[in-house]
C-alpha positions, 0 to 999 in steps of 0.5 A: 529629147532628153533634156540632160539636167533629168538625167542626174545619177550617174550609172554603171551598166553590168553585165553577168559574166560566166568565171570558172573558180580554183575548183573548176566549178562555174559561176557568175559574176558582174561586170562593168560593160558601160556607164552613163546618165540616167534618172532613177524613179521609185513606184514601190517599197514594200517588206517581204518576208524572206528567208526567215527575215524581213527584207526591204524590196523596192522597185521602180523605173530608170531612163537612160538614153537609147541603147541596143546594148542591154539585156534583162539580165544586166543590172545597175549600180547606182556610183557614189550610192550603195545600190545594185538595181535589178532589171526586171525589164527593157522597152522604148517608151515612144518607139523613137529610140530616144529614150530606154526605160529599164523596170528594175528591183533594187537588190538588197 
């Protein structure tokens, strides 16, 4: 059982949706799938050189109550903050379907 007080961030789980633009071309965007509470733990931060500039990259772990509705192509928006986390992996650490760990990389 996860103590409720440890899940201190309100999260919006977003799923990718295919759309068609006005010229008939497909594109992807994200829309809200559901909201939940979770804890966000940063593991590693680094500066990476991309597209002729340095970007800060943070990766870590989000813990939520178990849900079997999340896929690895989803992303997480931390409500009340301007942070978007791209899910890189999903696993149940105990196998008891009580909690779910979402490995993320922050989108800058």
